[in-house]
Residue, then its C-alpha position, 0 to 999 in steps of 0.5 A: m828775080s824771085k828763087f825760092l829753095i823748096k826742098t832738098t836731099e841729103q845723104y850722110r855716112c855715120d860711123s854707128e847706128s847710134e849716130a845715124k839715129r841721132l842725126i834723125e833725131e836732130a833732124k825731126a827736131d830742126k824747126n828751120y825745115s819740114l822733114g819730109k822722108y827720112s832712112s837709115e840702111y846698114k852698108c858694108a865693103k868685102a875684100k876677098g870675102e870678110i867685111c873690112d869696113e861697114w858704116y850707115r847710110v842716112v838720107l834726110v828731105k828737107t822741105f822749107t816752103e811749098e813750091k805753088e805759094p813760097y812763103v820763107t826763102a832759105s840758102v844754102n851754104y857748103h863747107v868742104e874741109a880740104g877737098a871735093f870731086p871730081d879734083p882734091i881743091a887745096a884748102e884756105n886759110d880757113g881750113g875748108v873751101d865755100f861754093 
């Protein structure tokens, strides 16, 4: 059985607009995939009408190969440090958990 990773959509939280722009530029320069779409959006959380937290959400859509005629195999390895949804997972010896 063959399986090919075709496309992924990733969302990131960045502390500043400059960090969000840098993340997008790094994704554009990466030759391991084609960056199909990307966006950056300012977000904020308010409490009692005042901003108590602010960040930028960056969305990257990465294409690894063609669906009709795949020619590249790719794999994804998620490394999560000290927790994951829905319940926190205790960190292992290396400080994280691989899925």
